N, C-alpha and C positions, 0 to 999 in steps of 0.2 A: 619271509613273506609278511609275518605279523608285524615286524619292524617298519616295512614299508607302508602297511595299511595304517599303522598308528601314526607315522610321519605324515602320510597324505590328510588324515584328519584332524591332526594338529595344525597344518597349513591352512586348511579350511576355516578352521575355527578362528585363528589369528587373523586371517584376511576378513573374515565377517565381522570380527570385533572391531577392527580397524575402520570399517566402513559406518559403524554406529554414529560417531559424531558427525560425520558428513550428511548423514540423513537427518539428523536431528537439527541441523541448520538450514533446513529447506521448508519453514513453515508455510501454511496456506495464509493468504492475505484475506480473502473473503469469497465466498460463493464456491469454493471447493475446485475453482478452476483455474485460478490466477496465482502462480508460485512467485514466491520473493526471489529476485535476482540481485538484491542489493539491501542496505538498510534503509528502513522506513524513516522519513524525517517528517514529523507531523507539522502542519500549519494552523494558524488559527482562522477557523471558520467565521465568516460574517453574513449571516443568514438573515433576511428581512422578508416580511409578509407572511411569516407561518400562521398568522391569525387571520390572513384575509384570504384572497381566491387564487392568488399567485405568489409564489415564492422568487427570491433572487438570491443566488448563492455566490458570493464574493469570498476570497482569501485573502488573508493579510501574511505577508512573509514576517513571521516573528523569530526568525534566526538573525544572526549578525553577519550573515553572507548574502551576497547577491546571488539570485537563483538564475542561471544562464537561460538564454532564449533556447527553445528546442526541448526542454525538460517536460515529460509528462506529469501532469499533477492530477491525481486520482482523488474524487470525492464521493460522499455518500450521505444521504440524509435518513434514509431507512434501507432495509435489507432489499428493496427492490427499487428504490429511488437513487441511482448511482450513476456515475460517468467518469469521464476523464477529458482533458484538454491540454494541448501542447502550447506551451507559452510562446506567442510570437515575438515577444519582447523580454528582455532581461527584467526580473522582478527584484527591485532594491529592498533593503531592510525597511520595515515599518510600512511599506508600500501594498497596496491591494490592487487586485485585478478581478474582473468579471469571469466567472466559471459557468454558469448556467442560470436558466430561470425556467419556470412552467407553471402548470395548474397545481394549485395547493389540494391535492385530493387523498391525501393520506392522514392518518392521524398518529400523534407522536413522532418525534424526530431525535436524532442523536447525531447532529452534523459532524463530519470529520473530512479533514483534506490532508493528502499527504503525496510525497514524490519519494522515488528511490534513489539512493545515493550509490 
């Protein structure tokens, strides 16, 4: 009886230990509700109007590969000003595309743009 109990405990511990790497590879991207399902590829943000009344958020493909149409590009200026856009056309290297614009009613910004590969 003791041997079966210890065997069962050992199996549970080995199973739990083997799941730790899988849990560690599922980090949160932002806000605590969106989970990563691939590798994030960061793009170069091109934001204008941050000192005026309105901002315009463009993104430049700084990778050496074309990003295919249908790819969802996520962007953020602050923790509350963020969004996403699905590309309607392929985005070639060194080319830019419009993502968003709006009223500039926030202080400080840390622009970021990325897509999941």
